[in-house]
C-alpha positions as CSV (number, residue, x, y, z in Angstrom):
1,M,34.1,195.3,130.9
2,N,33.3,192.0,129.1
3,I,31.7,188.8,130.1
4,L,34.4,187.5,131.0
5,D,35.7,189.9,133.5
6,D,32.5,190.0,135.0
7,L,32.4,186.9,135.7
8,K,36.0,186.9,137.5
9,L,34.9,189.9,139.8
10,Q,31.8,187.7,140.6
11,Y,33.9,185.2,141.7
12,K,36.4,186.7,143.3
13,T,33.9,189.5,145.3
14,G,31.0,186.6,145.7
15,G,31.1,184.5,148.9
16,M,31.6,180.6,149.4
17,V,27.7,180.0,148.0
18,Q,28.9,181.7,144.8
19,K,32.2,179.9,144.5
20,L,30.4,176.7,145.2
21,I,27.8,177.5,142.1
22,F,31.0,178.3,139.9
23,W,33.3,175.1,141.0
24,N,30.0,173.2,140.2
25,I,29.3,174.4,137.0
26,G,33.0,174.1,135.6
27,F,32.7,170.5,136.9
28,F,29.6,170.2,135.0
29,L,31.6,171.8,131.6
30,F,34.4,169.8,132.0
31,S,32.3,166.4,132.2
32,L,29.9,167.1,129.1
33,V,33.5,167.8,127.8
34,F,34.8,164.5,128.7
35,F,32.3,162.4,130.1
36,Y,29.0,162.8,127.8
37,S,28.3,160.1,125.3
38,F,26.3,161.5,122.2
39,S,25.7,158.0,121.1
40,V,24.4,156.7,124.5
41,G,22.7,160.4,125.4
42,Q,24.0,160.1,129.3
43,F,26.9,161.0,131.3
44,Q,29.0,157.8,131.2
45,I,31.0,159.5,134.6
46,P,33.9,157.2,135.6
47,T,34.3,155.4,139.1
48,W,37.7,157.4,140.1
49,I,35.1,160.5,140.2
50,A,32.0,159.4,141.0
51,L,31.4,156.9,144.6
52,S,30.3,153.5,144.0
53,S,28.9,151.2,146.6
54,D,30.9,148.4,145.3
55,L,33.3,148.4,148.7
56,G,35.8,147.1,146.3
57,V,36.3,150.0,144.2
58,F,35.1,152.3,146.7
59,V,38.3,151.0,148.9
60,S,40.9,151.4,146.2
61,T,39.3,155.3,145.2
62,P,38.0,156.7,149.0
63,W,38.8,159.8,147.7
64,T,35.6,159.7,145.5
65,L,34.1,160.7,148.6
66,I,34.8,164.6,148.3
67,T,34.4,164.0,144.1
68,F,31.2,163.0,143.7
69,N,29.4,166.1,145.1
70,F,31.0,167.9,142.1
71,F,29.9,166.5,139.6
72,H,26.2,165.8,138.2
73,S,24.4,163.3,135.8
74,G,22.4,166.0,133.6
75,F,21.8,169.5,133.4
76,L,18.5,169.1,135.2
77,H,20.2,167.9,138.0
78,L,22.6,170.3,138.1
79,F,20.3,172.9,137.6
80,F,18.0,172.2,140.2
81,N,20.9,171.5,143.0
82,L,22.2,174.7,142.6
83,M,18.6,176.5,142.9
84,V,18.5,175.0,146.4
85,L,22.7,175.6,147.3
86,H,21.6,179.2,146.1
87,F,18.8,179.7,148.9
88,S,20.3,177.8,151.4
89,G,23.0,178.7,151.3
90,R,22.2,182.3,152.0
91,L,20.5,181.3,154.8
92,F,23.2,179.8,156.4
93,N,25.0,182.4,155.9
94,T,23.0,184.7,157.4
95,Y,24.2,183.2,161.2
96,F,27.4,181.6,159.9
97,T,30.3,182.2,158.3
98,D,31.6,180.9,154.5
99,K,34.5,178.3,156.1
100,Q,32.1,176.8,158.0
101,L,29.2,176.5,155.1
102,L,32.6,174.8,153.1
103,G,33.2,172.4,156.0
104,V,29.6,171.2,156.4
105,Y,28.8,171.1,152.4
106,V,32.3,168.9,152.2
107,L,31.7,167.2,155.5
108,G,28.0,166.4,154.9
109,G,28.8,165.2,151.7
110,V,30.9,162.7,152.5
111,F,28.9,161.6,155.5
112,S,25.8,161.2,152.6
113,G,28.6,159.3,150.8
114,I,29.5,157.3,153.3
115,T,25.4,156.5,154.2
116,F,25.1,155.4,149.9
117,V,27.9,152.6,150.1
118,L,26.5,151.5,153.8
119,S,23.3,151.3,152.3
120,Y,24.3,149.6,149.1
121,L,25.9,146.6,151.5
122,F,22.3,146.2,152.9
123,I,20.5,146.6,150.0
124,G,22.8,143.8,148.0
125,K,23.2,146.1,144.8
126,A,25.9,147.9,143.2
127,G,25.8,151.9,142.0
128,L,26.8,154.5,141.2
129,L,26.2,157.9,143.1
130,V,27.0,161.5,142.0
131,G,25.3,164.8,142.6
132,A,25.9,167.5,145.4
133,S,22.5,166.9,146.6
134,G,22.8,165.0,149.7
135,A,25.8,168.2,150.9
136,I,22.7,170.6,150.4
137,M,21.1,168.5,152.4
138,A,23.5,169.0,155.2
139,I,23.5,173.0,154.2
140,L,19.8,173.0,154.5
141,I,18.7,171.3,158.0
142,A,21.5,172.8,159.6
143,T,19.9,176.3,159.0
144,A,16.9,174.9,159.9
145,T,17.5,173.1,162.8
146,Y,19.5,176.4,163.8
147,A,16.3,178.3,162.7
148,P,13.3,177.1,162.3
149,F,11.5,179.3,162.4
150,M,12.5,182.2,160.2
151,L,9.8,183.3,157.9
152,L,10.2,182.7,154.3
153,R,8.0,184.7,151.3
154,I,7.6,181.9,148.4
155,P,6.0,182.9,145.1
156,L,2.6,181.9,144.8
157,I,2.3,180.3,148.2
158,G,2.9,182.9,150.7
159,I,4.8,183.4,154.1
160,V,6.1,180.0,155.2
161,K,8.4,179.0,157.9
162,L,11.7,177.7,157.5
163,W,11.2,174.0,158.8
164,H,8.0,173.6,156.5
165,V,10.1,173.9,153.8
166,A,12.6,171.1,155.0
167,F,9.7,169.0,156.3
168,V,8.5,168.8,152.7
169,I,11.8,168.0,151.0
170,L,12.5,165.4,153.7
171,L,9.4,164.3,152.9
172,V,9.4,164.2,149.0
173,D,12.9,162.0,149.8
174,L,11.3,159.7,151.7
175,I,8.0,158.9,149.4
176,Q,10.5,158.3,146.5
177,M,13.1,155.6,148.4
178,P,11.0,152.3,147.4
179,L,10.5,153.7,144.4
180,D,13.4,154.8,142.2
181,N,17.0,155.4,143.4
182,T,17.0,154.4,147.1
183,G,20.7,154.3,147.9
184,G,20.6,158.0,146.4
185,H,17.5,159.2,148.4
186,L,19.4,157.6,151.4
187,A,22.1,159.6,150.3
188,H,20.4,162.9,150.9
189,L,18.8,161.7,154.2
190,G,22.8,160.9,155.5
191,G,23.4,164.5,154.5
192,A,20.1,165.8,156.1
193,L,21.1,164.0,159.4
194,F,24.9,165.1,159.3
195,G,23.3,168.8,159.3
196,F,20.7,168.6,162.3
197,I,24.1,166.8,164.3
198,Y,26.5,169.7,163.3
199,I,23.8,172.6,164.7
200,K,23.6,170.2,168.1
201,L,27.0,169.8,167.9
202,L,27.8,173.8,167.7
203,Q,25.3,174.7,170.3
204,T,27.2,172.7,173.1
205,G,30.3,174.4,171.9
206,N,31.8,171.9,169.5
207,D,32.5,173.4,165.9
208,I,33.3,169.8,163.9
209,T,34.3,171.7,160.7
210,N,37.2,173.5,162.6
211,P,39.8,170.4,161.9
212,F,38.5,170.7,158.3
213,S,38.8,174.5,158.3
214,A,42.4,173.9,159.9
215,L,43.6,171.7,156.9
216,L,42.3,174.2,153.9
217,D,44.3,176.9,155.9
218,T,47.7,174.9,156.4
219,F,47.5,173.7,152.6
220,A,46.5,177.0,151.9
221,N,49.4,178.8,153.1
222,L,51.6,176.3,151.3
223,F,51.2,177.9,148.5
224,K,51.1,181.6,149.8
225,P,54.2,184.0,148.7
226,K,55.9,184.8,151.8
227,K,56.0,188.5,152.0
228,K,59.2,190.7,151.3
229,T,59.8,193.3,154.2
230,P,60.4,195.9,151.6
231,F,63.0,198.5,152.3
232,K,61.3,201.7,153.3
233,K,63.5,204.9,152.5
234,V,62.6,207.7,155.3
235,H,62.4,211.0,153.6
236,R,62.5,214.3,155.0
237,N,60.2,217.0,155.5
238,A,61.0,218.3,152.4
239,T,58.4,215.3,151.0
240,K,56.8,215.1,153.9
241,N,53.5,216.5,152.4
242,V,53.7,214.2,149.4
243,I,54.0,211.5,150.8
244,N,50.7,212.2,152.9
245,S,49.2,213.1,150.4
246,S,49.5,209.3,149.1
247,V,48.6,208.0,152.2
248,S,45.1,210.0,152.1
249,N,44.5,208.5,148.2
250,K,45.0,204.6,149.6
251,D,42.8,205.4,151.9
252,F,40.3,206.9,150.5
253,A,40.4,204.1,147.6
254,Q,40.4,201.5,150.4
255,K,36.7,203.2,152.0
256,Q,35.5,202.9,148.3
257,I,36.5,199.4,147.7
258,D,34.9,198.6,151.7
259,D,32.0,200.9,150.6
260,I,31.1,199.0,147.3
261,L,31.7,194.9,149.2
262,D,29.2,196.4,151.9
263,K,27.0,197.0,149.2
264,I,27.5,193.8,148.0
265,S,27.4,192.0,150.8
266,K,23.4,193.7,151.4
267,S,22.2,194.0,147.9
268,G,24.1,191.2,145.8
269,Y,26.6,192.0,143.0
270,D,23.6,192.8,140.8
271,S,23.1,195.7,142.7
272,L,26.2,197.5,141.7
273,T,26.7,200.2,138.8
274,K,28.9,199.6,136.1
275,E,31.1,202.4,137.7
276,E,31.4,200.3,140.4
277,K,31.9,197.1,138.5
278,E,34.8,198.2,136.9
279,F,36.5,200.3,139.8
280,L,36.5,197.1,141.8
281,F,38.1,195.0,138.7
282,K,40.8,197.5,138.3
283,A,41.1,197.5,142.1
284,G,42.1,193.9,142.1
285,K,44.2,193.8,139.4
């Protein structure tokens, strides 16, 4: 199995956290090809992708409330965001589903974008925003609100509670806010506020990501080919043993797939042996 096949298998068998990481890396490579200015030495993300705080530009490009969450201004910006996404996303998945995670990511990003636009209306300056920080903050704070006393082992520090980590990250944003990128830090706090509100509403029985998930399901079903019921030929006793053998083989293969997927969910994709990876890749074709 080559590297490309391995990446395809990781994407196919990975959860939503892994898919979001793949998407963000993919869009970063796209922007590196089309939007990086080597003469200036920085990205020049256009206003039909980046979120503008200029109300006139924003009204004409409302979809940027979503697109800005998948683009980044540099490698370090991407790297640190994906580190926190991997950390907070896996903690989130301890209690909630992949659909809820995607819903919190997108809606938390939208909420942080709205916070950014409104903040600059009061500040009186125009600016552009890219990055998944607000969306990731929504995931982190949602998890910390739901399970604040979850114990974590941090290298060189030791065992801490999840709310300690969330508090430090929020504190850093508050300290940096008056120094630089005020609108960006306010956007992070907007995402954090969404994560907090999401859990509080969920605890009352209201999952505000449900309409978003239903919309995605409806959209996905439009592109799913309708399954045709094949004509089934009924075999008599002469071939009964052959049929039973075929069914038995399918059941055995499915059990192997289920066992491998259970192993991935418990220990991660990297825990698989080479043979298990190849078997899963062939089964997915």
